[in-house]
C-alpha positions in Angstrom: -86.2 84.3 -68.0 -83.3 83.0 -69.8 -80.6 84.7 -69.4 -79.0 83.2 -73.0 -80.3 82.8 -75.7 -78.0 81.4 -78.7 -81.1 82.1 -81.6 -81.5 85.6 -80.4 -78.0 86.0 -80.4 -77.2 84.6 -83.7 -79.6 87.5 -85.5 -82.9 85.8 -85.6 -85.9 88.2 -85.1 -88.4 85.6 -84.2 -89.9 85.2 -87.4 -91.1 81.6 -86.9 -92.3 82.7 -84.1 -95.3 84.6 -85.5 -98.3 83.3 -87.0 -96.7 79.2 -86.8 -98.3 76.1 -88.0 -96.6 73.5 -85.9 -96.9 69.9 -87.5 -94.9 67.7 -85.2 -97.3 64.6 -83.9 -98.2 67.2 -80.3 -100.0 64.8 -77.4 -102.7 67.4 -75.7 -100.6 67.5 -72.2 -97.3 68.5 -74.5 -99.4 71.4 -76.1 -100.3 72.5 -72.4 -97.1 72.3 -71.0 -95.3 74.4 -73.6 -98.4 76.9 -73.9 -100.6 76.5 -70.8 -103.4 79.1 -72.4 -104.0 76.7 -75.5 -107.6 76.3 -76.5 -108.6 72.9 -78.3 -110.6 73.9 -81.1 -112.6 71.9 -84.1 -110.5 70.8 -87.4 -112.8 73.5 -89.4 -112.6 75.8 -86.8 -108.7 75.5 -86.2 -108.5 76.1 -90.5 -110.2 79.4 -90.7 -109.6 83.0 -89.5 -109.0 83.1 -85.4 -108.3 85.6 -82.7 -104.2 86.1 -82.0 -103.8 83.1 -79.5 -102.7 79.6 -79.7 -105.1 77.2 -80.5 -105.1 73.0 -81.5 -107.3 70.1 -82.4 -107.2 66.7 -81.3 -107.8 63.9 -84.2 -106.8 59.8 -82.9 -105.3 61.0 -80.3 -103.1 63.3 -81.5 -103.0 67.3 -81.4 -101.8 69.4 -83.6 -100.9 73.2 -83.0 -101.3 77.3 -84.6 -99.9 80.1 -83.8 -102.0 83.0 -84.1 -100.6 86.2 -83.6 -96.6 86.4 -81.1 -96.5 83.2 -79.4 -97.5 83.7 -75.9 -93.4 82.5 -74.8 -91.5 85.7 -76.9 -89.8 88.2 -74.5 -88.9 91.3 -74.9 -86.6 91.6 -77.8 -87.9 88.5 -79.5 -86.1 86.2 -77.5 -87.3 82.9 -76.5 -88.8 82.3 -72.9 -88.7 78.6 -72.6 -85.8 78.2 -75.6 -84.1 76.0 -72.7 -87.3 73.4 -73.1 -88.2 74.9 -76.7 -91.2 72.5 -78.4 -90.4 70.1 -80.9 -90.7 71.8 -84.0 -89.2 75.0 -82.6 -86.3 72.9 -81.9 -85.9 71.9 -85.8 -85.9 75.3 -86.7 -82.8 76.4 -84.1 
């Protein structure tokens, strides 16, 4: 667990860590590095209502990511457990 989380210290309530769509062009291995339990789904399923979890679809070698519900990397008190190694989309918000 990260001892110090600058986002949490700045008063962030982790609102972007719930129900997020990630637009960065990820490689499939990157997604699985950040979110080992991510499920690969078709584009049509990706667009629909899904159970809580992490999902991605792959098109032309690039994957798009979606978090439904709470991010699995969000710990107690909304502290990011992978803050030192954030996905690019999260890093752009920090």
